[in-house]
C-alpha positions as CSV (number, residue, x, y, z in Angstrom):
1,M,17.8,3.2,29.7
2,K,17.5,6.9,29.0
3,R,16.6,6.3,25.4
4,L,13.9,3.8,26.3
5,L,12.3,6.1,28.9
6,G,12.6,9.0,26.4
7,G,11.0,7.0,23.7
8,L,8.2,6.0,26.0
9,L,7.5,9.6,27.0
10,E,7.7,10.7,23.4
11,S,5.3,8.0,22.4
12,A,2.8,9.0,25.1
13,H,3.1,12.6,24.0
14,V,2.5,11.8,20.3
15,L,-0.3,9.4,21.0
16,A,-2.2,11.9,23.2
17,I,-1.8,14.7,20.7
18,A,-2.7,12.4,17.8
19,L,-6.0,11.4,19.6
20,L,-6.8,15.0,20.2
21,F,-6.0,15.9,16.6
22,G,-8.3,13.1,15.4
23,A,-11.2,14.2,17.5
24,A,-10.7,17.9,16.5
25,A,-10.5,16.9,12.8
26,L,-13.7,14.9,13.0
27,L,-15.5,17.7,14.8
28,T,-14.2,20.2,12.2
29,R,-15.5,17.9,9.5
30,L,-18.9,17.5,11.1
31,T,-19.4,21.2,11.3
32,S,-19.5,21.3,7.5
33,P,-22.6,19.2,7.2
34,H,-22.9,19.7,3.4
35,L,-19.4,18.3,2.9
36,F,-20.0,15.4,5.3
37,A,-23.3,14.5,3.6
38,D,-21.7,14.6,0.2
39,T,-18.8,12.4,1.2
40,L,-20.4,9.7,3.3
41,G,-24.1,10.2,2.5
42,V,-24.9,11.2,6.1
43,S,-27.7,13.7,6.7
44,Q,-27.2,17.0,8.4
45,E,-29.2,15.9,11.3
46,T,-27.1,12.8,11.8
47,A,-23.9,14.8,11.5
48,A,-25.2,17.2,14.2
49,R,-26.1,14.3,16.5
50,I,-22.6,12.7,16.0
51,F,-21.0,16.1,16.7
52,E,-22.9,16.5,19.9
53,D,-22.0,13.0,21.1
54,L,-18.4,13.4,20.2
55,A,-18.1,16.9,21.7
56,R,-19.5,15.4,25.0
57,M,-16.9,12.6,24.9
58,V,-13.9,14.9,24.3
59,G,-14.2,17.1,27.5
60,T,-12.8,15.4,30.5
61,P,-10.8,12.7,28.7
62,G,-9.4,15.3,26.3
63,R,-8.2,17.4,29.3
64,A,-6.5,14.3,30.7
65,L,-4.8,13.6,27.4
66,A,-3.6,17.2,27.2
67,V,-2.1,17.0,30.7
68,V,-0.3,13.7,29.8
69,A,1.0,15.4,26.6
70,I,2.3,18.4,28.5
71,I,4.1,16.2,31.1
72,A,5.6,13.9,28.5
73,A,6.6,16.9,26.3
74,I,8.5,18.4,29.3
75,L,10.2,15.3,30.4
76,A,11.1,13.6,27.1
77,P,13.8,16.0,25.8
78,Y,15.5,16.1,29.1
79,V,15.5,12.4,29.6
80,R,17.1,11.7,26.2
81,N,19.4,14.8,26.3
82,D,17.9,16.3,23.1
83,Q,19.9,19.3,21.8
84,R,16.9,20.9,20.0
85,M,15.2,22.5,23.0
86,G,13.6,25.3,20.9
87,I,11.4,22.8,19.1
88,A,10.8,21.0,22.4
89,W,9.6,24.2,24.0
90,A,7.3,25.0,21.0
91,R,5.8,21.5,21.4
92,I,5.2,22.1,25.1
93,A,3.5,25.4,24.2
94,C,1.3,23.7,21.7
95,A,0.3,21.1,24.2
96,A,-0.4,23.8,26.8
97,A,-2.5,25.7,24.2
98,A,-4.5,22.6,23.5
99,L,-5.2,22.2,27.2
100,V,-6.3,25.9,27.4
101,V,-8.7,25.3,24.5
102,L,-10.1,22.2,26.2
103,L,-10.5,24.1,29.5
104,A,-12.1,27.2,27.9
105,G,-14.0,25.5,25.1
106,W,-15.4,22.4,26.6
107,G,-17.8,21.8,29.4
108,D,-19.3,18.7,30.9
109,D,-22.2,18.7,28.5
110,G,-20.2,19.4,25.3
111,V,-18.8,22.5,23.6
112,R,-19.3,25.7,25.5
113,T,-19.8,29.1,23.9
114,W,-16.7,30.5,22.3
115,S,-16.1,34.2,22.9
116,E,-19.6,35.8,22.8
117,T,-20.9,33.6,19.9
118,A,-24.0,31.6,20.6
119,S,-23.5,27.9,21.0
120,A,-25.0,25.4,18.6
121,F,-26.6,23.9,21.8
122,D,-28.6,27.1,22.3
123,A,-30.6,26.2,19.2
124,D,-33.9,24.3,19.3
125,V,-32.6,20.9,20.6
126,E,-35.8,19.1,19.5
127,R,-34.9,19.6,15.9
128,H,-31.4,18.5,14.9
129,A,-31.8,20.4,11.6
130,N,-31.6,23.6,13.6
131,A,-28.5,22.3,15.5
132,A,-26.9,21.4,12.1
133,Q,-27.6,24.8,10.7
134,A,-26.3,26.5,13.9
135,L,-23.1,24.4,13.7
136,G,-22.5,25.4,10.1
137,A,-23.1,29.0,10.8
138,R,-20.9,29.0,13.9
139,A,-18.1,27.3,12.1
140,D,-18.3,29.9,9.2
141,E,-18.5,33.0,11.5
142,T,-15.7,32.5,14.1
143,L,-12.8,30.5,15.3
144,T,-14.3,27.5,17.1
145,P,-12.7,25.4,19.9
146,W,-12.4,22.4,17.7
147,N,-10.7,24.5,14.9
148,A,-8.3,25.9,17.5
149,L,-7.6,22.4,18.9
150,L,-7.0,21.1,15.4
151,G,-4.5,23.9,14.7
152,F,-2.5,23.5,17.9
153,T,-2.4,19.7,17.6
154,A,-1.5,19.7,13.9
155,L,1.4,22.1,14.6
156,N,2.5,19.9,17.5
157,L,2.6,16.8,15.3
158,V,4.5,18.6,12.5
159,L,7.1,19.9,15.0
160,G,7.4,16.4,16.5
161,A,8.0,14.9,13.1
162,F,10.6,17.6,12.4
163,Q,12.3,17.0,15.8
164,M,12.4,13.2,15.4
165,F,13.4,12.9,11.7
166,T,16.0,15.7,11.4
167,P,19.6,15.0,12.4
168,E,21.0,16.8,15.5
169,K,23.9,19.3,15.2
170,G,27.1,17.3,15.0
171,G,25.0,14.2,14.2
172,G,27.0,13.4,11.0
173,P,29.5,10.5,10.7
174,S,31.1,9.2,13.8
175,K,34.3,10.7,15.0
176,G,36.4,7.7,14.3
177,S,35.4,7.3,10.7
178,K,36.7,9.3,7.7
179,G,34.7,10.6,4.9
């Protein structure tokens, strides 16, 4: 029963982090309009419009996903009696950092200003070309919320893979077998 509950909690954690990673990766990709346009043939204006819509959708659901990820990350190692608590605590810290980024970087209407850098939404909103140019400039000049979210979620997923697919200490052959 413990393994089943631990597996369900781990699945909830990984799924929540993977969804946040996907959203952050797409937002990061959209802030390079020239790369996005070259790859898919989408204009800078369309990329900026998609970015704005996706950034608005990430806010509140993203925070809820991050809270689920933190709770599952805290409970899963204890439920399944995992011996690698250092990695588990690093994953908890990454999930907490993702929540902090979502609280500090996202508002109800999309991405807020990051540090003292002007937001892309401060541009002329009637012309999406200006928003696209502002997105590109902002992504080049400073660390953005979506880049920070991408980094924390990527690290969390890498640590999760390491934690799941490496043997535990003393996890070799069973005690009753020889050789």
